[in-house]
N, C-alpha and C positions, 0 to 999 in steps of 0.2 A: 151304258153310261150316257147321261144326257149332256148336251152342250151347255156352256155357260149362257150363251145367247140363245133364247128359244123364240122362234118365229111367232109363236102364239102370244108372246108378251106384247108385241106390237099392237095387237087388237085391243089391248087393255090400256093403251097409252092415256086415254082420258081419265083413267082412275088415279093418275098422278095428282089430281086435284082434290082427292077425298079429304085430306087434312089441311088444305089451304085453298079452298074453292075460289076466293077472291083473286088470288094470284094466278091460279090456273085459268080463270076466265079472262084475265087481262092478257096472259100469254096466248091463249087460243084466239082471242079477238085480234091481237097483233099479228099472229101467224097467218090468219085468214086474210087480213089486209095486205100483208106482204105478198102473198101468192095470188091475189086477185089480179085480173087483167089490168094492165096499166100501160106504161111506155113499152114494157116487154109483154109478150103474150104468155099465157099460162104454160104453153109448151116450152117456150124459151126458159121460163123460170124453173120448170121441172128439170130441164137439162142442166141448168146452173146448180140446182139442188143436188142432182146426181153427182156432179163433179165435186161439189163441196163434201158430200157424203163420203166419197172416196178419199178426199183430203183428210178428213177427220177420222176416217176408217171406222165409221159406225155401221155395223151390220144391219141394224134396224132401219137406219136412214137409207142405206143402199137398197134394201128391199122396198121400202116405201117409195123412193124416187124412181126405181126401176119400173115399178107398177105405174106410177104417175106418168112417167115418160111414155110408156106404151099406150096408156089410156088417152093421152093427149096427142097421139099420132106420131111420136118419134119412132125411128126404126133402129135396129141394132147397130147399123153403121154409124149413125149420129151419136148414139150412146157410147159406143166404143171410142169414137173420136174425142168425146168429152173426157173420157177416162185417160186418154193419151195426153190431153192438155194438162191434166192434173200431174201426170208423170213428168212431163217436160218442165213444168214450173217447180215441182218438188225437187227434181234432179238439178235444175239450174240453181235453185236456192242453196242446195248443198254445195255445189261447185263454187258459187260465188263466195261462200263463207271460207273457202280455201284460200282466198286472198288474205284474210286475217291471219291464217296459219302461216302463209308465206312471209308476210310482213314481220310477224313475231319471230319466225325462224331466222330470217335475215338479220334482224336486230340483235338477237341473242348470239348469233354466229359471229358477229363482228368482233 
């Protein structure tokens, strides 16, 4: 049985523009601009990309940004720390929404 996400599909990402080449070109131009060296280094941007990839839980993005981070000189410790930042923020976001639950429960319980 094959997996729903196939790593080989990532290599065909450019094919997404076959039926809408103008839109794909705009996306890929924008994407290249976003990840070009700027105020942040390409290495820093790859680490941010890796963290966001874990946030949105995209296996293709996780694969792509893992490779990008390694190619740009990040090490496994830095990459792991970026993933822990995601976990802390996602966990905190879930907990802070508990305040809404508490306010509603207290209001209803009165």
